[in-house]
C-alpha positions in Angstrom: 119.0 105.2 74.2 119.8 102.3 76.9 123.4 103.1 77.5 124.2 103.3 80.7 125.3 106.7 81.1 122.9 109.7 81.9 123.6 111.9 79.6 124.8 110.2 76.5 120.6 108.3 76.7 119.7 112.5 76.9 121.7 113.0 73.5 120.8 109.9 71.6 117.2 111.4 73.0 117.8 114.6 71.3 119.5 113.9 68.1 116.7 111.0 67.6 114.2 113.2 68.1 115.6 115.9 65.4 115.9 112.8 62.6 112.4 111.7 63.5 110.2 111.7 66.8 108.3 109.5 65.9 110.4 106.7 66.3 110.9 107.8 70.1 107.2 106.7 71.2 107.1 102.6 69.5 106.5 101.6 72.7 107.6 97.6 72.7 105.0 95.0 72.8 103.3 92.9 76.0 105.8 89.9 75.2 108.4 91.6 74.6 108.2 93.3 78.1 107.0 90.5 79.5 110.8 88.6 78.2 112.3 91.2 80.2 110.6 90.9 83.3 111.2 88.0 83.5 114.7 87.3 82.3 116.0 90.7 84.9 113.6 89.6 87.4 115.4 85.9 87.7 119.3 87.8 87.0 118.7 90.5 89.7 117.3 87.7 92.3 120.3 85.7 92.1 122.4 88.7 92.1 120.5 90.3 95.2 120.1 87.3 96.7 115.9 87.6 96.5 114.9 84.5 97.9 111.2 85.4 96.7 109.5 87.9 94.6 105.3 88.2 92.7 104.5 90.5 90.1 101.6 92.1 87.8 101.5 93.6 85.0 98.7 96.2 84.6 97.8 97.2 80.8 95.0 99.1 79.7 93.5 99.2 83.0 93.5 94.7 83.1 96.0 93.1 85.1 97.5 91.1 81.9 100.6 89.7 83.4 100.8 87.9 86.7 103.5 85.7 87.9 105.5 84.5 91.2 109.2 83.8 91.3 111.1 82.0 94.0 110.2 81.0 98.3 108.3 83.5 100.3 110.3 82.2 103.2 114.1 79.8 102.3 114.0 78.0 105.7 110.6 76.4 104.7 110.7 76.7 101.0 107.3 77.6 100.7 106.7 78.9 97.2 105.4 82.8 96.5 101.9 82.1 94.6 99.5 84.8 93.9 97.6 84.4 97.2 101.3 85.2 99.0 101.1 88.5 101.1 104.0 91.0 101.7 105.0 93.6 103.8 103.8 97.0 101.1 105.9 99.4 103.9 105.2 102.2 102.3 103.4 101.8 99.7 100.2 102.0 102.0 100.4 105.4 102.1 99.3 106.3 98.2 96.7 103.3 99.5 95.7 105.6 102.3 95.3 108.8 100.4 92.9 107.0 98.8 90.5 106.8 101.8 91.4 110.0 103.0 90.5 111.6 99.2 86.9 109.7 99.3 86.8 111.6 102.8 87.0 114.6 101.1 84.8 114.4 98.3 82.0 113.1 101.0 82.2 116.2 102.6 83.1 114.9 105.9 87.2 116.1 105.3 88.7 119.0 104.3 91.6 118.8 102.3 92.8 122.7 103.4 90.7 122.9 107.3 93.9 122.9 110.1 93.4 119.2 111.7 94.1 120.5 115.0 90.1 121.8 114.3 89.1 117.9 113.9 91.6 116.5 117.0 94.1 118.2 118.5 98.2 116.9 119.1 100.8 117.8 121.6 104.1 119.0 119.3 107.2 121.2 119.8 108.2 123.6 118.1 109.1 127.2 117.8 106.2 128.6 117.4 103.2 127.7 119.1 100.8 128.3 115.5 102.4 126.0 113.9 100.5 122.9 115.4 97.0 125.3 114.5 98.5 125.4 110.6 98.6 121.4 109.3 96.3 120.1 106.8 95.8 117.1 105.1 97.0 118.8 101.7 100.4 118.8 103.8 100.4 116.3 104.9 99.8 113.6 102.1 102.5 116.0 100.0 104.3 115.9 103.0 105.1 119.1 103.8 103.7 119.0 107.6 107.6 119.9 109.0 107.1 117.3 110.6 110.1 114.6 110.5 110.1 110.8 109.3 109.8 109.4 112.8 110.3 111.3 116.2 113.1 110.3 118.4 113.6 107.9 121.2 110.1 106.6 120.9 107.2 104.7 119.5 105.2 106.5 117.2 102.0 106.2 119.7 103.9 108.2 122.5 105.7 111.6 123.0 105.1 115.0 121.8 105.9 114.5 117.6 108.1 117.8 116.7 107.3 120.7 113.8 110.8 121.3 111.9 109.7 124.6 110.3 106.3 126.3 109.6 104.0 124.0 108.0 103.6 124.1 104.6 107.0 125.4 103.4 108.7 122.7 101.7 109.3 119.1 101.6 110.2 116.4 104.3 108.5 113.0 104.4 106.6 112.0 107.2 105.4 109.2 108.3 104.7 110.8 111.4 102.1 112.7 109.5 100.4 110.1 108.4 100.3 108.2 111.2 98.3 112.0 112.6 95.8 112.1 109.8 95.4 108.8 110.1 94.3 109.6 114.2 92.0 112.5 112.3 90.4 109.9 110.0 89.5 107.6 113.1 88.2 110.0 114.7 86.0 111.2 112.0 84.4 108.1 110.6 84.1 106.7 114.8 86.1 103.0 113.7 89.7 101.7 113.2 91.9 102.5 110.5 92.0 98.4 109.3 87.9 98.9 109.8 87.1 101.7 108.0 89.9 100.5 104.8 87.9 96.5 105.0 84.3 98.4 104.9 85.0 100.9 102.7 87.4 100.0 99.7 89.1 96.1 100.4 86.2 94.5 100.5 84.3 96.4 97.3 86.9 95.5 95.8 87.3 92.0 96.8 90.6 91.9 98.1 90.5 88.9 100.6 94.4 88.5 101.4 94.7 93.2 102.0 94.6 94.4 105.8 96.6 96.9 107.8 96.8 94.6 110.5 98.5 91.1 111.0 95.8 88.3 111.2 96.2 84.5 111.9 94.3 83.7 109.4 97.0 85.2 107.1 99.6 83.8 108.4 100.6 81.2 106.1 100.1 83.6 103.6 102.6 86.3 105.2 106.1 86.0 103.0 108.8 86.6 105.7 111.6 89.1 105.1 114.8 88.3 104.7 118.6 89.9 104.8 121.6 90.9 102.3 122.3 87.3 102.7 118.9 85.6 101.7 119.0 84.6 104.9 115.3 84.9 106.7 114.7 87.4 109.9 112.5 87.4 112.7 108.9 87.7 111.4 107.4 90.9 112.4 103.8 91.6 113.1 102.0 94.4 112.7 99.3 94.6 115.5 98.4 97.8 115.1 97.3 99.5 111.8 99.3 102.1 110.8 98.9 103.9 107.4 102.6 104.9 107.0 103.7 101.7 106.4 101.5 98.9 108.4 99.5 97.4 104.6 100.1 93.7 103.8 98.5 92.5 100.1 99.6 91.0 97.5 100.9 91.8 93.9 97.6 91.2 92.1 95.8 92.7 94.9 97.3 95.9 95.4 97.5 96.3 91.7 93.6 96.1 91.8 93.7 99.4 94.3 95.9 101.2 90.9 93.4 100.0 88.9 91.0 101.5 91.3 92.6 104.9 90.1 93.3 104.2 86.4 90.2 103.3 84.8 87.8 106.0 83.4 85.2 107.4 86.2 81.8 106.0 87.3 79.5 106.5 89.8 80.1 103.4 91.8 79.9 104.5 95.9 83.7 104.0 96.7 85.3 105.3 93.4 86.9 109.1 93.4 85.8 110.7 91.0 88.0 112.3 87.8 88.9 115.8 89.5 89.8 114.7 92.8 92.4 111.7 91.1 93.4 114.5 88.8 94.1 116.7 92.4 95.6 113.2 93.6 98.1 113.4 90.5 99.4 116.7 90.4 102.4 118.8 91.0 101.5 119.9 94.8 105.5 120.7 95.7 108.5 120.0 93.8 111.2 117.9 95.8 114.7 118.8 95.2 116.1 116.8 98.2 115.4 113.6 96.0 116.6 112.8 92.7 114.6 111.8 89.8 114.7 108.1 89.5 117.3 107.2 86.3 115.4 105.6 84.4 116.3 104.3 80.8 115.5 105.1 77.6 113.3 107.8 76.1 111.7 108.6 80.3 114.8 110.9 80.7 113.7 112.4 84.3 113.6 115.5 84.5 112.4 117.4 88.1 110.9 115.2 90.7 107.2 117.0 92.7 104.8 115.0 95.1 101.3 114.4 94.1 98.6 113.0 97.3 100.3 110.6 98.4 102.1 109.5 95.3 105.9 110.2 94.2 105.8 112.1 91.0 108.9 112.3 88.3 108.5 114.9 85.4 109.9 113.8 82.0 110.4 113.9 78.8 107.8 112.5 78.1 105.4 112.5 80.5 105.0 111.7 84.7 105.9 109.5 86.1 103.8 108.0 89.5 105.1 106.1 91.8 106.0 104.8 95.1 108.4 102.7 97.0 108.7 101.5 100.2 111.0 100.0 102.9 110.4 98.9 105.7 114.1 97.3 107.4 112.5 93.9 107.6 113.6 92.3 104.7 
């Protein structure tokens, strides 16, 4: 089941399932998992020249393990601790999706109403009607037709191209997320940072999570490093972008995930069970990206996009996740 070869694992799964299907559902206990995490983390940090890591494990809607490894800055040798903030990069997008879907529940935004009616944007496309067809659902599932980022300019300048009819297929797009951010800012009459802080971060008690760099966070934020483990120039995001500028700690990001995992309640900032189900449902199949190759029983079949999340369909159920890289180290 843990052979390096993908096909060997699949064959083993089929064989074992015919002998004793129950044996496939034996899940290692927490102490075993932690032993593996601690062993592999140290090994991989050495192998890949990663100076610092922070890990949180959630079980039954609680953080049951939290541990820092290494240094947040190879030059100063400042140790990673539970307050160390990292760039969440594209893992900013699922957090933004929480905010967007709450506005939908409140009736302030319609998932399927063209965003043109909220905030017209200057697009370049073969059909002028394309710009009037993009919806929040399309943007959160990356089917808007926009590129990841426009070429030759920064995201706050110049027209955005639309490459194909919105809603017809998947194309990962940070530009789309930023357009939806501007719609949200117009609806709420607040900046993304202020709105997120007031309506989510403060309510969850997140004191080290922000869509923008601030002076009081400077000593907490980890420095990016290159492939040799040397420090890169520090990046300070002074303009919020829902696609990639979130700074946070491992534990505080875990609390955001718990907000999705926990049983539904009537707290004003929480999403309903039906909206969470919609967030994590298969919105579009993605044939341009491979299913993540996972060991053991989590044999991947297909990959999909939910609203703000990537979803791998496996033989034992869906795996919901998001990755991120800002090329800052």
